[in-house]
N, C-alpha and C positions, 0 to 999 in steps of 0.2 A: 371345394373349400367350404362353401355354404353349408353343405350337408355335414361335413366334419365339425364345423363350428356348432351347428345345432345339436349334434350328437353329444359333444362333450358337455355342453351346458345342460342338456336334458338328463344325461347320466348322473350329473352331480345331484340333481333333484331326486332322481329315482333311488340313489344310493341311501338316502335318508330313511327309506322304508324297507331296505333289504340288506342282508349281511354281505360283506365284501369278500370276494374270492378271486384269486388270480388263476387264469387258465394255464394249465400245465402243458408244456410242449410234449407232443407224443410223436414218435417216429412215424412217418408216412409209409404205408405199405406200397409196394410196387404194383401199380394197376396193370391188369391184363391188357393186351394189345387192343382188344375190342373196346374196353372201357376208355382207353386213351383216345381211340379214334372217335368214340361217341362224344367225349369231352371236346375234342377239336372241332367236331361238327357243330356242337352247341355254341362254342366260342365264336365260330364264324357267323352263326345265325344271330348272335347277340352283338355283333360288331355294330358300332354306332353308325347311324344314318343321318343324312342331312334332312331336316324337317322343313325349314323355312329360311328365308333371308329377309331381314328387316332393314331397309335402307342400307343394304350392302353388308350387314352383319349376319353371319351364318349362325343358325341355331340348330345344333346337333342333338340327337336323342340322348347323349350322355352329358349334356349341359348340366353342370352341378346345381345351378339355381333352379332350372326346370325340374330336375329330379327331386330336389328338396320340396318345392311347391307341390309337385304331383303327389309325393308321399303324404304331405300334409292333407291335401284334399281327399286322398284315398282313405286315410285313417278317419277323417271327419265323416265321410260318407258311410263307412263301415260302422262307426260308433252310433249312427242313426239308423242302422239296420238295413242299409241299401246293399244290394248284391252287386259286387263289382264285375260279375260275369254278365250282367245285363248290358247290352250294347248301348242303350240310351244313357245309363249311368256312367259307363266307361267314357263315352264321348263327352259328356258334360264335365267330367273330372279333367280330361285331357284339355278341353277348350278353356276351362277355368285356369289351369296351370299356364297354358300358352298366353292367355290374356295378361297374366302378371308379368311375363317376360316382355311382351309387346309394350305394356304400360310403362315398365321401367325404362325401356329403350326410348320411347317417345318423350318421356319426361326429361331424360338426360339430354336428348337432342334439343328439346325446347329450351332447356336451361342454357345450353350453349348458344342457341340462336338469339336469346334475349340478353346474353352477356351476364347470366346469373350463376355461372358455373365456377367462379373463383372461390376457393376455400383457403383461408389464410393459414399461415404456419402456426399461428397461435391456436386456431381452432383445431388443427390436426394434432398439435401437441396435447391439448386437453383430451382428445379422443384417445391418444396413445397412453396418457397417464392413467385414465380410467380403465383401459383395456389391460394394462400390465397389472393393475391392482386386482382386477377380476381374475386374471391368470394366476396370480399368487394365491388368491383365496381358493381357487379350484385345485391347485397343486396341494395346498395344505389339507384340503378336505380329503383328497384321495390318499394322502399320506396317513391321515388319521384313520380312515376306513381300512387301510391295509394293516393297521395295528402297529405301524412303525414310528408314529409320532404321538407322544403323550406329553402331559404337563411336566413330567419329570425328565424328559429327554435332555441329554446334554447337547451342546451346540454341534458337536460332531455327529451325534445321532440324528439331530434334526436335519442337518445337511444331507446325510445319507438317505434319510427317509424321503426327503423332497426329490432327490435324484432318482430314487426308485419310482416315485409317482410320475415324474416327468417321462421316464422310460416307458411306463405303462401306457400313458396317454399317447405317446408317440407310436407305440406298437399297435394300439387298438384303434386309434383315430387318425393316425398319420398326420399329426399336427404338432408343431412345437410353438414356443412362445412367439417367435418372430412372425411365423405364418398366422398365428391367431391374432396378433396385434394388427398385422396388415389387413386382415379380413375385417376386423372391427372398424378400422379407420375407413376402409372402403364403404362399409355398410353405413357408418355414421355420415360420411360425406354424401352418400346417396340420399339419406334422410334430409340433410340440409337442403340439397337441391330440390327435393320434392316439396318441402315447406315453402321455398321461395317461389316455385312454380304455382303452388296452390294460392299463395298470396296474389300472384299476378292474375290468375284466373278469377279469383273472387273480386278483384278490382275494388276493394274497400267495402264490399257488401257485408253487412253484419245482421245478426238476429235482433229484431226490435223487441221492446218491452211488451208490445201488443201480442206478438207471436208467442212469447213466453207465457203470457196470461192465457192465451187460447190453448196452448199445449197443456197447461195445468187444468183448465176447464174440461178439456177432452178426457183427461185421466180421471177427473172426478166423476164425470158422467158415466164413464165405463165402469168404474167401481160401484157407483150407485145402482146401476142396472143389475149388477151381479149380486150385491150384498144387501140391498135395502130391505128385502123381505126374507133374508136367509142368513141369520146370525151364525148358524152352525158352519156354513161354508166360509163366512167371514173369519171366524176364529180358527178354522182349520188351516186356511192359507196364511193368515197373518201370524198365528202363534206357532203352529207346528212347522210350517215351511218358512216362516220369517219374511214373507213377502210384504212389501210396502203397500199401504192402502191410503188413498187420498179422500176416502169417504168413510164415515163412521155411522152405522145404523143408529136410529133413535132408541132411547130406552136404557142406555147404560148408566150405571151409577158407580162412583168410586168408593170402594170399601177398604178400610184399614182394620186390623184386628190384632188382638193379643192371643197368641197361641200358648196355652199352658200344657206342659208335658204331663202325662199320667202314667201310672204303673202299667208296664207292658202286659202283665198277666191279665189285669182288669180290662184293658183295651182289647186284647185278643179275644177274651171271653165274650165281650159285647159284639165284636165283629163277627165271631163264629155263630153266635145265636141269631144275629140279624140275617146273615147269609142263609142259614138253615131255614129260618122262617120264610124268607123270600122264595127259597127253592120249594118248600112245601106248598105255598100258595100257588106257585107256578104249576106244580104237578097236579094240584087239585083242579085247576082250570083246564088242563090239557089231558086229564086222565082218559086213556083209551078204553073202549069196551072190549073185554077179553072173553072169547068163546072157547069152550073146551073142545078138543079134537076127539072125534069118535075113533075107536080102534079100527084097524083094517079088518075087512071081512075075514072071519075065522081066526083072527089074531087075539092074543091075550091083552087085556087092558094093561096099559103101561103104569108103572108105579108112580105115585105122586112124589115129586122131589121134595126133599126136606125144606120147609119154609125158612127163609132167611129172616132172622129176628129184625123187626123194624126198630129203628132208633126211636128213642123217646120223643114224642112230638114236642115241637117248640111252640110256645104260646107268646102272644104279644106281651102278656104280663111278665114272662121271663126276660124278654128283651128289655122291657121298661125297668125291671129290677136291676139288670146288669148296667143299664145306663145310669140309674140313680147311684149305684155304687161308685161309678166314676165321678159323678158330680159331688158326691159326699167326700171323696178323697181329696178334692181341690177346694172344698168350701172355704177353708180358712184363708187361702190365697185370694179367692174371689171376694171375700168380705173385705180384705185389705184393699184390694183394687177399687171396689165400689166406695169404700170409705174415703180414699184419697181423691177419687173422682168427685165426690160430693163436696169435698173441702176445697176444690178448685184446681187440683193437679190436672194438667192437660192429658188427654187420651194418648197423644203422641209420646209424652214423657213416660206414661205408664207402659206403653209398648216397649220403649227402650229399657225399662226397668225389669219387666216381667216376661216380655214376649220372647219366643224361641224360633219364630219363623224367619229364616234367612232373608226372604224377600222383603221383610219389613226393615231390614238393616240397610237396604239400598235407599239413599236419601230421595232419589227421584221417585221411586215407587212409593215411598212413605208420603211424599208430598201429593201424589196424584191418586193413590189407592189402586187396588185391583179393579179393573173394569168388569163389572158383573151385570149380566142381562138375564132376564127371565128365561131366555132360550139358550143360555150359555151351555157349552159342552166341556168346559175346562175344569170345573171345580167339583169338589166333594158335594154331593147333593144336599147334605145337611148345612154346609156353609152357604151354598147358593140360596137355599130356602130361607135361611135366617137373614141373609142380605136383602132379599126382596120383600121380606115382611116388615122391615123397618119403614116407618111412615114418612119421616121428614129428615132433612139434613141435620146432623148433630146427634140424632138418636143413637143410643147404645143398646145392644141386644142383651138378653139374658145369656148365661153360659150355655153353649151348645156343644154337644158331643159329636165329634167327627172322626174321620179315619185316622187323623194324625194327633188327636188330643182334644182338648177343650178350647173352643173359640169364644172370645167376647168381641163382637164386631161393632164398628161405628160407621154410620152413613156419612161419609166425608163430603161428597159433592155429587152433582149431576154431571155426567160427561157430555159435553156438547156433541150433538149429532150433526150430520151433514158433512160438508166439505171441510177438510183440515185447513189449518192456517197456512197460507203461502208465505214461508219465511224467506229472508234474503239468501240463506244458504241453499234452499230449494231452487230459488230463481237462478242462481249461478250454476247449479247442477243442470237444470233444464236448458239454460242458455248454451252451456257447453255441448249438451247432447244435440240441440238443434243446429249449432254451428258445425258440428261434425257431419250432420246429415246434409247441411248446405254445401260443405266442401265436397263430400262424396258425390252429390248430385251434379255440381258444377264440373268436377273433375271427370265424372263419367261421360258427360256430354262432350267435354273437351277432348278426351281420349278418342271417342268415336270420330269426331271431326278430324283430329290429327291423323288417325289411322286411315281414314278414307283418302287423305291427301298424301300419305306416305307410300313408299314403294315396298309393299309386302307381297312376297311370292312364296307359295308353298310347293314342295315337291310332291311326288306321288305318295311317298312315305308319310308326308306331313298332312295329307288330306284329312285324316281322322282328327287332327288337331286344329283344323282350320276354323276361324271365326268369321262369320258373315257380318261385317260391320255395317254394310248397307241395310241389312235386315234389322240390325240393332238400332240404327238411326230411325228407320221407319216405325219400329215398335215404340221407341222413346217419343216420337212425335205424336203417335196415337194416344199414348198415356197422357201426355201434356194436354192434348185437346180434350180428352175426357175429363181431366181434372178441372180445366177451365170452364167446361160446360157445367160441371157439378157445383161450381161456386155460384150461390144465388146473387142476382143483381141487387145492388144497393138502391 
């Protein structure tokens, strides 16, 4: 059931990215006698076997929850490039799956022992209500993907479309609404018991403010070591990959700007000339020495190939002239802007009136500016150079030609370097993370303790799935001792 439940929910998500198609029934051909015998032998070999008993509960190889967890760990291992044919990897996946089964059983037993296993009818009713709503949404989604349910469908057509979707789900996943709801109620009930047992194990222990602060300080230190002298890496991870950073390298300034659009033909002419000049200069620096090849002994000299006409060389004067054409084309607008700026209009208001950069339409970005550093890798070199040439906060640049048009920049502020501000929102996020780590640590120790006291027996077939909890306890004790030793005395 667990596997069927997982499949139906997963398939709903996958369908969003793939066209829907119903599998057509095809008549099965009669298999030869040899094939039938081979299939029978394979079926016998695949017959479920008893792996273990946990306090009297038998765990068979076809246990649905075990199969689901095993598949999950297998897919995870493969996604990280591990070879499932490797004995060590296979053993780890099997033991990880078995651990989840043992953990679930031990928690359920502990809840019963402590009298924490009562779930009220009201709680079960809320589980059922949510499950039936999820089921309805899943059926509607399948009906829409099958093309039978549209906004213009009549009530009769909607009913028929949903009936077809239910039939498809039943055929492919062997689950109907009542089975689905039952499984959700069981799963939610187990979650409730787990939370109650976790609270018992924690015994009121919580994460302190000091621990939250230390967690933050450690993050800051880690980011500082990585980014303090490496702005390129800082921008690569924070901007391209969107990773959070709790440390900002020194030397950033906030820059806002007015981007003026220019004639595309003029801009492309300047960009083309600039690129050709750069290429020329690069070729001049790297020009190889060419030596003529002598003809082979007794051979005729080979004819010289027709020379390819060299394009007209580009000079810096040509690039400057193209740049000036662009500046001349927007001079009227620039004069307007500068006049209004001198008369007291704020630069921000001028951005809103004249600017075309979409980033400057974001109020948060407009308030803080683009963070520009002398070693930045994010910006048009012309924009970056102009930004870093501004001498003091409030200064406004001359018009600068860049890859996207003409920029007029203002030095808005200095961006504080060092540790970022620890906000209340961040504190709550870190507290939740540390609390989860605390729960996992306490529960891990408790599971080991309960497992050592429980009656867990493995069969011969279950040996590859066996978990040595005594070794786990010893390893945990060694880690705890090492951590205690590493903490400096006050």
